[in-house]
C-alpha positions as CSV (number, residue, x, y, z in Angstrom):
1,M,75.0,155.0,94.7
2,Q,75.6,157.6,97.3
3,K,79.4,157.1,97.5
4,V,79.5,157.4,93.7
5,Q,77.8,160.6,93.7
6,E,80.1,161.9,96.5
7,V,83.0,161.1,94.5
8,V,81.6,163.0,91.3
9,K,80.5,166.0,93.3
10,P,82.4,169.2,91.9
11,S,84.1,169.7,95.2
12,A,85.7,166.3,94.9
13,L,86.4,166.2,91.2
14,P,90.0,167.6,91.5
15,V,91.1,164.9,94.2
16,T,89.2,162.4,91.9
17,I,91.0,163.3,88.6
18,L,94.5,163.4,90.5
19,G,93.7,160.0,92.0
20,V,92.9,158.7,88.3
21,I,96.2,160.1,86.9
22,A,98.3,158.7,89.8
23,L,96.8,155.3,89.1
24,A,97.1,155.6,85.4
25,F,100.9,156.8,85.9
26,G,101.6,154.0,88.2
27,V,100.0,151.2,86.2
28,N,101.7,152.5,83.2
29,L,105.0,152.6,84.6
30,I,104.9,149.0,85.8
31,E,103.5,148.1,82.5
32,L,106.3,149.8,80.6
33,F,108.9,147.8,82.4
34,C,107.0,144.5,82.1
35,S,106.4,145.2,78.2
36,A,109.6,146.8,77.0
37,G,112.7,144.9,77.3
38,L,112.2,142.5,80.3
39,P,110.5,139.8,78.2
40,A,113.3,139.9,75.8
41,V,115.7,139.5,78.6
42,Y,113.8,137.0,80.4
43,T,113.4,134.6,77.5
44,N,117.2,135.1,76.5
45,I,118.0,133.9,79.8
46,L,115.8,131.0,79.7
47,S,116.9,130.2,76.3
48,L,120.6,130.1,77.8
49,S,119.6,128.0,80.8
50,N,119.3,124.8,78.9
51,L,116.2,124.0,80.6
52,S,113.9,121.1,79.7
53,A,110.7,122.0,77.6
54,P,108.2,121.6,80.4
55,V,110.3,123.7,82.9
56,Y,110.9,126.4,80.2
57,Y,107.0,126.6,79.5
58,F,106.4,126.8,83.4
59,Y,108.7,129.6,83.5
60,L,107.1,131.4,80.9
61,F,103.7,130.8,82.3
62,L,105.0,132.1,85.6
63,Y,106.0,135.4,83.9
64,T,102.8,135.7,82.2
65,F,101.0,135.2,85.2
66,V,103.0,137.7,87.4
67,F,102.8,140.0,84.5
68,M,99.0,139.9,84.3
69,L,98.7,139.9,88.2
70,D,98.2,143.6,88.5
71,D,95.4,143.6,85.7
72,M,93.7,140.7,87.3
73,I,93.8,142.6,90.7
74,I,92.3,145.7,89.1
75,F,89.5,144.0,87.3
76,S,88.6,142.0,90.4
77,L,88.4,145.3,92.1
78,A,86.3,146.7,89.6
79,I,84.0,143.8,89.5
80,I,83.6,143.8,93.1
81,T,82.9,147.6,93.2
82,L,80.3,147.2,90.5
83,S,78.6,144.4,92.3
84,K,78.3,146.7,95.2
85,V,77.1,150.0,93.2
86,G,75.6,148.3,90.4
87,F,74.8,149.3,86.9
88,T,72.0,151.6,86.1
89,E,70.0,150.6,83.0
90,K,70.9,154.0,81.4
91,Y,74.6,153.3,82.1
92,S,74.5,149.8,80.7
93,K,72.9,151.1,77.5
94,W,75.4,153.7,76.9
95,T,78.3,151.9,77.5
96,A,77.0,149.1,75.2
97,L,76.4,151.7,72.5
98,F,79.8,153.2,73.0
99,G,81.6,150.0,73.0
100,G,79.8,148.8,69.7
101,V,80.5,151.9,67.9
102,L,84.2,151.5,69.0
103,I,84.5,148.2,67.8
104,A,82.6,148.9,64.6
105,V,85.0,151.9,63.8
106,L,88.0,149.7,64.6
107,G,86.8,147.0,62.5
108,I,86.2,149.5,59.3
109,I,89.7,151.0,59.9
110,L,91.3,147.5,59.7
111,I,89.4,146.6,56.6
112,F,89.9,149.8,54.7
113,R,93.0,151.8,56.2
114,P,95.1,149.4,58.4
115,E,98.0,151.8,58.2
116,L,96.2,154.2,60.3
117,L,96.6,151.7,63.4
118,M,100.4,151.1,62.5
119,F,102.9,152.8,64.8
120,G,106.2,154.2,63.2
């Protein structure tokens, strides 16, 4: 808990914000290349390779695994960090409330105005 308090001190806040921005930029840059044209090119190459069905699906699985690897690493680090730091009861209640309200709002939008969630 002491380490978390040191990170959120006003003197450390600019560095913390810059670190979060750099991490978010790096992750989104990697995700952009993985989710834009690369899957289309990859599956096209697989289709043109005349592979058997098991081999074709193995390569699709392999691509999906590598695509998700950074997410699995970040999630694992978050779980390890939270197991060391721990949740406070107040934090747990507020995050559960926020998550529940967010899901409820998205559900209502999907039922009554799904066009609000459409791109383009």
